[in-house]
C-alpha positions as CSV (number, residue, x, y, z in Angstrom):
1,X,-207.9,-57.0,-111.7
2,X,-208.5,-54.6,-108.7
3,X,-206.8,-51.2,-108.4
4,X,-207.2,-48.7,-105.9
5,X,-207.2,-45.2,-106.9
6,X,-204.6,-43.2,-106.6
7,X,-202.0,-46.1,-106.0
8,X,-200.7,-46.7,-109.0
9,X,-198.0,-49.9,-109.1
10,X,-199.7,-51.0,-106.2
11,X,-201.9,-53.6,-107.6
12,X,-202.0,-57.3,-106.3
13,X,-200.8,-58.8,-109.4
14,X,-197.6,-55.9,-110.0
15,X,-196.6,-56.6,-106.5
16,X,-196.7,-60.2,-106.4
17,X,-194.5,-60.1,-109.4
18,X,-192.0,-57.9,-107.5
19,X,-191.6,-59.7,-104.4
20,X,-191.2,-63.0,-106.5
21,X,-188.5,-61.1,-108.8
22,X,-186.7,-59.7,-105.6
23,X,-186.6,-62.8,-103.2
24,X,-185.3,-64.9,-106.9
25,X,-182.6,-62.4,-107.0
26,X,-181.6,-62.4,-103.3
27,X,-181.4,-66.1,-103.0
28,X,-179.1,-66.2,-105.6
29,X,-176.9,-63.5,-104.2
30,X,-177.0,-65.7,-100.7
31,X,-175.7,-68.7,-102.2
32,X,-173.2,-66.9,-104.3
33,X,-171.8,-65.0,-100.9
34,X,-172.4,-68.0,-99.4
35,X,-170.0,-69.9,-101.6
36,X,-167.6,-67.2,-101.8
37,X,-167.2,-67.2,-97.8
38,X,-166.5,-71.2,-97.9
39,X,-163.6,-70.4,-100.5
40,X,-162.0,-67.6,-98.7
41,X,-161.7,-68.9,-95.4
42,X,-159.3,-71.8,-96.5
43,X,-156.4,-73.4,-94.5
44,X,-153.7,-71.2,-93.5
45,X,-149.9,-71.2,-95.5
46,X,-146.7,-71.0,-94.8
47,X,-144.8,-68.1,-95.3
48,X,-141.3,-67.0,-94.8
49,X,-141.0,-63.3,-93.6
50,X,-139.8,-61.1,-96.4
51,X,-136.7,-59.3,-93.8
52,X,-135.9,-59.1,-89.9
53,X,-135.9,-54.9,-89.6
54,X,-134.5,-55.6,-85.8
55,X,-131.8,-58.0,-84.2
56,X,-129.2,-58.4,-82.1
57,X,-126.0,-57.9,-83.5
58,X,-125.0,-61.2,-85.0
59,X,-121.8,-63.1,-85.2
60,X,-120.3,-62.2,-88.9
61,X,-120.7,-65.5,-90.6
62,X,-124.1,-66.2,-89.0
63,X,-126.6,-63.4,-89.8
64,X,-130.1,-64.1,-88.7
65,X,-131.4,-63.3,-92.6
66,X,-130.4,-67.1,-92.8
67,X,-133.6,-67.7,-90.4
68,X,-135.7,-66.9,-93.1
69,X,-134.6,-68.0,-96.1
70,X,-134.9,-71.7,-95.8
71,X,-131.1,-72.7,-96.2
72,X,-131.0,-75.3,-93.9
73,X,-134.3,-76.8,-94.6
74,X,-133.9,-80.2,-96.0
75,X,-137.7,-80.2,-97.4
76,X,-138.1,-76.4,-98.8
77,X,-141.8,-75.1,-99.0
78,X,-143.2,-72.5,-101.7
79,X,-144.0,-69.6,-99.4
80,X,-147.6,-68.6,-99.6
81,X,-148.5,-71.7,-101.5
82,X,-147.6,-74.7,-99.4
83,X,-150.6,-75.2,-96.7
84,X,-148.8,-74.6,-93.2
85,X,-150.5,-77.8,-91.4
86,X,-149.8,-80.5,-93.8
87,X,-146.3,-79.2,-94.4
88,X,-145.3,-79.2,-90.4
89,X,-147.3,-82.3,-90.3
90,X,-144.3,-84.0,-92.1
91,X,-141.9,-83.0,-89.0
92,X,-139.5,-81.1,-91.5
93,X,-135.9,-81.1,-90.7
94,X,-133.5,-78.3,-90.6
95,X,-129.6,-78.9,-90.8
96,X,-126.0,-77.7,-90.6
97,X,-124.1,-79.9,-92.6
98,X,-120.5,-79.7,-91.8
99,X,-120.0,-76.1,-90.6
100,X,-122.2,-74.4,-93.0
101,X,-124.1,-71.5,-90.9
102,X,-127.3,-71.8,-92.2
103,X,-128.8,-70.8,-88.9
104,X,-128.2,-67.0,-87.1
105,X,-126.5,-66.1,-83.9
106,X,-125.8,-63.6,-81.6
107,X,-122.7,-63.4,-78.9
108,X,-125.2,-61.5,-76.9
109,X,-127.8,-63.0,-74.6
110,X,-131.6,-62.0,-73.0
111,X,-130.8,-59.2,-70.0
112,X,-133.3,-59.2,-69.5
113,X,-134.5,-60.2,-72.9
114,X,-133.8,-59.7,-76.9
115,X,-136.3,-58.5,-80.0
116,X,-136.3,-59.9,-83.1
117,X,-138.8,-58.1,-85.4
118,X,-139.8,-59.7,-88.4
119,X,-141.9,-57.7,-91.9
120,X,-144.4,-60.3,-93.3
121,X,-144.1,-58.1,-96.1
122,X,-147.7,-57.7,-96.2
123,X,-150.8,-57.9,-93.5
124,X,-152.2,-61.4,-92.8
125,X,-154.4,-63.5,-90.3
126,X,-151.3,-64.4,-88.3
127,X,-152.5,-67.9,-86.7
128,X,-149.3,-70.3,-86.0
129,X,-145.5,-70.1,-85.7
130,X,-143.1,-73.0,-87.1
131,X,-139.7,-72.5,-85.0
132,X,-136.4,-74.9,-85.9
133,X,-134.3,-74.0,-82.3
134,X,-130.4,-74.1,-82.2
135,X,-128.6,-76.8,-84.0
136,X,-126.5,-77.3,-80.8
137,X,-127.6,-79.3,-77.3
138,X,-126.7,-77.0,-74.3
139,X,-125.6,-74.0,-76.5
140,X,-127.4,-70.8,-77.7
141,X,-131.1,-72.7,-77.9
142,X,-134.1,-70.4,-77.0
143,X,-136.1,-71.6,-74.0
144,X,-138.6,-69.3,-73.4
145,X,-139.7,-66.6,-75.5
146,X,-143.1,-64.2,-75.8
147,X,-144.8,-62.9,-79.6
148,X,-146.2,-60.1,-80.4
149,X,-147.7,-58.5,-83.4
150,X,-148.2,-55.1,-85.0
151,X,-149.3,-53.0,-87.8
152,X,-146.1,-50.6,-87.8
153,X,-142.3,-51.5,-87.6
154,X,-141.8,-49.4,-84.5
155,X,-144.6,-51.9,-82.9
156,X,-146.8,-49.6,-81.1
157,X,-150.0,-50.6,-80.0
158,X,-148.4,-53.9,-80.5
159,X,-150.8,-57.0,-79.6
160,X,-149.4,-60.0,-77.3
161,X,-150.4,-63.2,-78.9
162,X,-148.4,-66.1,-76.6
163,X,-145.9,-67.2,-74.3
164,X,-143.9,-70.3,-75.5
165,X,-141.0,-72.6,-74.1
166,X,-139.7,-74.7,-77.3
167,X,-137.3,-77.3,-76.4
168,X,-133.8,-77.5,-77.5
169,X,-134.0,-80.7,-79.9
170,X,-130.6,-79.9,-81.4
171,X,-128.0,-83.0,-82.4
172,X,-124.2,-81.9,-82.1
173,X,-123.3,-85.0,-84.6
174,X,-126.2,-84.4,-87.3
175,X,-126.5,-80.4,-86.4
176,X,-130.2,-81.1,-87.1
177,X,-133.5,-79.8,-85.3
178,X,-137.3,-80.5,-86.4
179,X,-139.8,-77.7,-86.5
180,X,-141.7,-76.9,-83.9
181,X,-145.4,-75.5,-84.0
182,X,-146.8,-72.9,-81.8
183,X,-150.5,-71.7,-82.0
184,X,-151.0,-68.1,-81.6
185,X,-153.6,-65.6,-80.6
186,X,-155.5,-64.7,-84.0
187,X,-154.2,-61.3,-85.2
188,X,-153.8,-59.5,-88.3
189,X,-150.7,-57.7,-88.5
190,X,-147.9,-57.5,-90.7
191,X,-144.8,-57.5,-88.2
192,X,-144.0,-60.0,-85.6
193,X,-141.9,-60.0,-82.5
194,X,-139.9,-62.9,-81.1
195,X,-138.9,-61.4,-77.5
196,X,-136.5,-64.0,-76.4
197,X,-136.9,-64.1,-72.5
198,X,-134.1,-67.1,-72.1
199,X,-131.6,-69.3,-73.1
200,X,-130.3,-72.8,-73.0
201,X,-127.0,-71.6,-71.9
202,X,-126.3,-68.1,-70.9
203,X,-122.5,-68.0,-71.3
204,X,-122.8,-68.2,-74.7
205,X,-125.3,-66.4,-76.9
206,X,-128.6,-66.8,-78.7
207,X,-129.2,-68.3,-81.7
208,X,-131.9,-70.6,-83.8
209,X,-132.1,-71.9,-87.2
210,X,-135.3,-70.9,-88.7
211,X,-138.8,-69.3,-88.3
212,X,-142.0,-69.5,-90.5
213,X,-145.6,-68.3,-90.1
214,X,-148.9,-69.9,-90.6
215,X,-151.3,-67.2,-92.4
216,X,-154.5,-66.4,-94.2
217,X,-154.3,-63.6,-96.6
218,X,-156.5,-60.5,-95.2
219,X,-158.4,-60.2,-98.5
220,X,-161.1,-57.2,-98.7
221,X,-164.8,-58.4,-99.0
222,X,-165.6,-60.1,-102.3
223,X,-168.0,-58.5,-104.7
224,X,-170.7,-60.9,-103.8
225,X,-170.7,-59.6,-100.2
226,X,-171.8,-56.4,-102.0
227,X,-174.2,-57.7,-104.8
228,X,-175.8,-59.3,-101.0
229,X,-176.1,-56.1,-99.6
230,X,-177.6,-54.5,-102.6
231,X,-180.0,-57.4,-102.9
232,X,-181.3,-56.9,-99.3
233,X,-181.6,-53.1,-99.6
234,X,-183.6,-54.0,-102.7
235,X,-185.5,-56.4,-100.9
236,X,-186.2,-53.7,-98.3
237,X,-187.0,-51.4,-100.5
238,X,-189.8,-53.3,-102.0
239,X,-191.1,-54.1,-98.0
240,X,-191.1,-50.0,-97.9
241,X,-192.7,-50.0,-101.2
242,X,-195.3,-52.6,-100.1
243,X,-195.8,-50.7,-96.9
244,X,-196.2,-47.1,-98.0
245,X,-199.2,-48.8,-100.7
246,X,-200.7,-50.6,-97.7
247,X,-200.4,-47.2,-95.3
248,X,-202.4,-45.3,-98.2
249,X,-204.7,-47.8,-98.8
250,X,-205.5,-47.7,-94.8
251,X,-205.5,-43.9,-94.8
252,X,-208.0,-43.4,-97.6
253,X,-210.0,-46.8,-98.2
254,X,-209.6,-49.1,-95.6
255,X,-210.5,-46.8,-93.0
256,X,-213.7,-47.9,-91.3
257,X,-214.9,-44.1,-91.5
258,X,-214.8,-44.9,-95.5
259,X,-216.5,-48.4,-95.5
260,X,-219.1,-47.0,-93.7
261,X,-219.6,-44.7,-96.3
262,X,-220.8,-46.8,-99.1
263,X,-218.3,-45.4,-101.6
264,X,-217.1,-48.1,-104.2
265,X,-213.3,-48.7,-104.6
266,X,-212.1,-48.4,-108.1
């Protein structure tokens, strides 16, 4: 084994072992981080809002709370569990049987707009909106709305995430309509606003049956990410140690001047 005087711990054998151990550790960490990322980037689930924090006055028998409680959904989903795309691909139907008011309606109309603000109950990456319109045609169905998201209930600094024109698909006989899906510009937020800008019949009022959201949970960075960072730091530390060894060896024994002196390397 060749040792360079004054550079204990920098011999070729120990340095090679150090590099190998660090490289092996780092490769495992990278693999774990990759698997964790794959796990976290999952399909979006469908959720109901936890509450409506702002809405125009509703008719006494048709509160807008009905629009987030699945009271008229014939095939209910499990909020936060059911896959959004799979569920909506089945064209879920909302129903208002007889005169059961499973929807919300207000006598007010957009002038120029009406706001409905939803609290999702937590911070999510909000990606999609599911919307069931008013169950009666030629009435208070919504025909145009804008969507905003925010991290505070007053919507200060809110983000505009899209403008949409839902169809009025209510059936006066069956009082059924099908969920419509709208792709939003992805934002991480807790609150969502429907700004209603137009309705089918401005002489009647404003109403809709149900609203839900396609989200991915906003989770903190996984523990394996920090293992990756620490492993990378260890590798960089090894590189730094190697560079110091190299620099010291050049400075003491590797310079042309020392080489010409004929002094031995011990």
